[in-house]
N, C-alpha and C positions, 0 to 999 in steps of 0.2 A: 486338356491342361490340368496342371493340378494348382487350383484356388485355395488359400486357406483366409479366413478370418480372423485376423491377430489382434483387433481391439476392435472397438465400438464401430469406429469409423475407420477403419485400415485393412484392407485384402492384399495379400501379396500371393502373386505368380510366380512358384519354385523355377529356379534355373532348369531348363530342360532341353533338348533340341536345339542346341547349338547357342542359347543363351548367352551371354556374357555376364548379365547381371539380372537379378529379379527385377518384376514386373511389381509396381506400386500403386493401388486403385486407391483414392480417397472417398468414401462414401458411406452415408448410412445403411444398414441392412434393409430398409423398405427401399431406397433408391436402387441399391445396386439388384436387388431380387424382381424389380420391376422396368427397369431403365437401361440396365449393362447389359448389353448383347453379345454374342460370342464374337462377332466380328471385330466391333471394337477391342475387345481384350486380345486377340489374335495380332491386332496391330500393336497394342503395348507390347507382346511376346516379339514380335520382329524387329520393333527396334531396338530390343537388349539385346537382338542378335548383331547391331551394327556395332564396326571394330572400335576400340577406343572407348567407349560408354562408359562414364564413372558413375557409382553408386547404385543406380536403379533407373527403369524406365518406368516414369510417373505419369499418372492420370487423374484428374480433378473430377470433383463430383459430376460435372456438367458433360464429362466424356460422352462422345457418339462419333460414328464413323466418320472417316474423313480421308484425304489423299496421302497416303503412305503413313504420318502419324495419324493418330487418333485425334479428333477434335477434343481438346482439353490435354493433350500429349504435352509433357516435358522432359527434354533429356538434354545431358551435358557432356561435354567433350573437352579434352584438353586442346589451349587454343593453338598450342604448337604444331602436337603431333597427331590432332584429332581429326574430325571431318567435318564437313558442314553439308547439309543435306535440304535442298529447296522443299522438300515432301517435309519438311519438319520446320518449315515457316508460312508455305501454302502460299495460292494464287494471289490472294489480295493482302498483298506484304502490308504491314501495319495498320490493318483493318485494326480500328480501335474504337474509343469512345470519348468524349468530350463532355464537360458538364457546367453549366454555367447560374449563379444566382442571379435572380432578377431584382430582390428589393422588395418587390409587389408582392401583396397579400393574395390568397386566391379569392378572397371577398372581392379585390379591388378589379382582379382580371377578368373574373366569370361573367361581366355585362359583355366583356369586349370579347369572347372566345372565339366567335367565328370570323369576326374581321381579322385579330391578330393570326389565327390559325391561316386562315387563306392567303393574307401576305407573307407568310412563313412560307407557306406552298410555292408562291410566285417567285420571291427571292431565292430560293434553295431549291434550284431544278433538281427533281428527282427521276429514278429510273430511266429506261432506255428511252427518254424522250428527246424530241427537236430542241428543246430550251438549252441553252449552252451555258456553261460557268462564266469565271472571268476570262475575259480575252487577255492574253500575255502574249509576248513575243518570242523567238525562239532563244533570244539572248537570255530572257527574262526566266525561260523554261529552265535551261542550263544552271542559271545562277540559284533557280529553287531547288534542283536536284542536288548540287554542292553545299547550299548553304541553309535550306529549309527557312524555319522561321526569322532568321537573320535578314533574309529578302524580304519579306512580309512586314518585319520593323522599319526596314529603310524605305520601306513603299508605303508606310501610314498606313497599313493594314494590321500591324501587331504592335501592342506594348511591350515595354521591359518587364512587366508584370504577367502579360500572357507567356513571356517567353520562359521565366521562372515558373508559371505553373502547368509548364508543359515536359513529359518524360524527354530526358536529355536535353531539356530546355529548346527543342522542336528543331535541333541541328545535331546531326550526326557526321562527322568528319568522311571524306570520301573525296574523291577525283570529279565524279561527274561524268567520266568518259566512258563508262561501261554500260549506259543503257542504249539499245538499240534506235537507228531511227523510228523502226515500226513503233515502238514501245513509246517513244516520244512524241509522235504522230496522236497515238490512242490518248493520249493525255492532257494534248495541248488544249481543248474546249472542257476538260471536266474538272478544273479546280473549283472548287466551292459547290460542289454538286454530292448530292447523296446517291449512292449505287440504288441496284433493283435487290430484290429476295428482302432479304432480313434488313436491311439497311434503312434509318429513319431518322426522324427528327420528333422527340416528343415533349411537349408541355408537361409538368408534374406539379402536383401538390406534397409538400412536406409533411407527411401524415405521422412519424414517429421518429423519435431523436432518442438513442440507447445510450447516447455518452453526450452529454452536454458540454463538456468541456473540448472534447476532439470538435464537434458540432461549430463551436463558437470559434474556434481555431483555424476551421476551414471555410468560415464565414456562411454558415448555413444556418437559418432559423425557422422554428416551428411555423407550419400554415404559410412558406413564402412559397412563392412560384418557382420553380427551376427548369432548364430546358436541358436536354439531354441529345446530343448528335452521335450517332453512330456509323460511320463511313470509312473509306481508306484510300488505298492509293489507284482504285479503278481501274480502266483498261492498261494502263501505265504498267502496275505493279503485275498485272495479270500476264501482261506481254514479256516483262522479263522473267517472270516465272518459265513461261513457255520455251522462252528463247533458251534459257541455261538449262533447264530438262534437255530439249533438244540436242544442246552440246554436248551434256554429259553423257547420251547415250551413244554419241559418236566418238567420246574421247577412250583411248584404249587404256588410261591410267583411273578412269573410274571406278568407284568403291560400288559393284555391283552384288546384291542380295535376292534373297528367293523372291522377296516382293520387288518388283519393277519399280515401285512408286517412290520405293526408299532409294532410288539410286543417288550417291553420293559424291563427292570429291575431297581430297585430302586436304585441310585448312591452306597449309602452305604449298598445294599445286598451283599452276598458272590459271585455270579454270576455277580453283575454289577462291582465290583470291579476286578475281574478276567478276564472278558472283557475289560474294560479299560487299565489295564495292558497289553493285548494281543494286543490290538488296538494301544497302543504306542511303542510295540516291531516293531510291522508290519509297522507303521510310520517311524521308524529308517531303516529297512530294504529299505525301498523306497527312503527315503535320499540317502543311500548306493549305490544304484540300480542306481538312476541318476547319481551320482558322478563320479561311474567308467563310465560311460557314458561321462561325461566331462573329465574325463582323457584320454579317446582312441580318443575324438574329439581332442585334443591338441597334443597327438602323431602325429596324422593326418596332424594337420596344421606347427607343428614343422618339419616334415618330408618335405610337399610340400614349405613352405614359412620361416620357418626359426623362427616363432614366436610363443609365448604362449598364447594362448587364456586366457581371465580372468574374473571370473564369476561373472554376474552382480546379480544375485539372483536366488535362487531354493525355490519354495514354494509348499505349499499342497493344496490341493482342497478337497479332501475327508477324513474329521478328526472332531473328537469332541475336545474341546480345555477348561482346567479349566483357565478361565479369570476373571480380574476384572472390572467389569462397574459400571456407577452411574445409579440408576434405582431410579426414585421417589425420586430424590435428595440424596440420600445415595449409598455410596459405595457397593457393592454386589459382591461375588465369585457366579460365574454362569459357566457351563457348556456348550458352546456356540456350537450346531452341525452345521457345515458347508457341506453341501451334493451340489457337482460340485457350490462351492461358495468358493471367495479368499478373506483371512484376509486381509484388507487394512486400518492398523492402520496409521493415519497422524501422520504429525511432533507434537511432545509432548507427544505421546502415544506409538510411535514405538521405537522398542529397538536397542541399538548400532548396527553398527554406523551410523543408519539412524533416530536418535533422531530428526535432525535439518530437514529432509527432508521428513519422513513418508517411511514407505515400498516400493520398486517397487512392482507393481501390474502386474504381467503378464498375458495379455488375447490375446489366440491364435486363430485365424481365422479359417475358414476351410480350407481344400487343395486348394490352388489356389489363397486366398485372404489374404490382411493383416491381420497382427497381429499388437498388440501394448502394449506398457507400459503405464500404469498410474499410479498416486499415488492418494492415499484416501484424502478425505476431512472432515473436522473437524465435519460437521452435521452428518457424517455416523455411529460416536459411538451413537448419540441417533436414529437414523433413523435404524440403520441394526445392532447393537453390532460391527461396524467398519468391514463393508462386503460389498463386489461387488460381479460383476458377475465373472464367469471361462473362458468364451468363448463366441461363438456366440449362440450354443444351436440347436439341431436338430430340423428338421421340417417333415424329411420322416425318415421312417423306414429303415434298410439295406437293406431289401427285397424292398422296394419301389423302392429305390435309384437305386438298379440291374436293375430292370426291366425298370425305367425310363431311366437310363444313361449308359448301358453297350453299350460301343464301341465308347462312343462320348466323355470320359472324356480326353482321349489319347489327340484326337486332339485340346480339350479346352486350356489343359495344354501347348501345343506345341505351339498356338497361343499367349500365356501369356509368352511365353518364359521360364517356369517352366520345368527344369529337372526332370523326375521322375525313383527313383528306390524302386516300391515296392516289397514285399514279393510274392503277387501273384495279376494277374489284377482283381481278385474279388476284393481285397480290397479297388483298385481305385475307382470301380464302386460304394460298398458302401459307402466310402467317398467323392462323388461327391460333388463339392463346392455348388451345389444348393440344397443338403438334408441339408442344416444347414440355420439359419439366415442371414440375413446381416450384418457383425461384426461393419461395420461403424453405421449402425442404433442402435445396442445392445449398444455401446460405448457413444454414441449421448445420449441414454434414461439414462445411467450411470450417466454422467456428467450432464443431465437435473435435474436428482432427487438429485443432490446434495452429491454423492457417492464417486465418485471418478472423477479425471481429467486427460485427455489424457496430455503425456509428448512426447512420440515418437511412429510414425507409421513406420513398415514395411512391405514390399513387397517377398512374396516368389521368391528364386532364384533357388533352387532344392528343391526336398523332397524324404527322405526314409520313408516307409510306412509299419508298422508293420502287 
């Protein structure tokens, strides 16, 4: 493949071998050389071969190998004549992150670090354990799929402020009728839970503020304790993806490519419309899943400190969105696939109540390293359909991480004064900080590429791993 460095933070893969558009990877020279593998670049190229793709096949600095699309991949298609690809959304539909501010200072929190973290571990079940999430009825689940946070609000599990501080207000319109019974059954006991693997709950300290004005508007203060939650649609979303990938493989009109993981459907085909509807249902489920975790975080902090943490933002990583963007000087309705990538609309494009600031962009680091709040820059609308990275990005597989870091991670976290409550020791080793790219370098590349700028940096205090 012909990969050219066209500026300090942009690499281009020229159109070749059936590519309809070029590939564009945003990365620094150092990150690109040490952490962008050939397999991920081939996935960028394969996405560029999908029919109807607009402008380019994009990848963020946290790019690594995924299913179909690379993780960190972004692509847009015409909303009427384009395609929808489950591989461009992922199996964990609306895997995402929420961040709450507690108003508690680091010094006030530390004397209770173990008992608070242990209570969070108990209240928010994690991993593939026997502990269950919020008990709901079948009719409740159906309403969650249709209305998302509207259901939580009606059941006193969310506030209006929570809805305002959630992407799409936590409710994406859909029929709720295209999620299989198998998917519903898998999700029934998983509301308010963390997934396994890289899903987590982390108590953090605000260690650096880059933009005091924006931090103040987001409600974040220096040295305060925040809590970040990373989880998604759990088994329900995984089953939705499984169901529709199987149906696409059996459908005569599916869009098949050289990479079977990129099997797609025309947006306006029967199966395309059903998948989009089911994906939106799964996204609503994920919004509620994170919201119930937030509700339980509040109960823990109310118990120990008499304060009610406030939601800063809850956002999606794995999703396809119908959005209006300017393409070649004209407004166009497109389906933007973001696979392990975060919507980062700047001021003027963001929805209420962030019209004047832009949406908060939440970038978790690896366990034991920093996390960030960013905000989108105006250039990203032209450069990436208003998108930035979603994290630091893996460089080692979970098996490689276990072989290399088994028995070492506990000591490393202790040296950093991070208290860990994992579901198993295995997950600590799988998620060793060194198995990911350096999040500081990733954020620097995002800023250098004019996609988003840092507002706040947080460092971990304690962590619950799924």
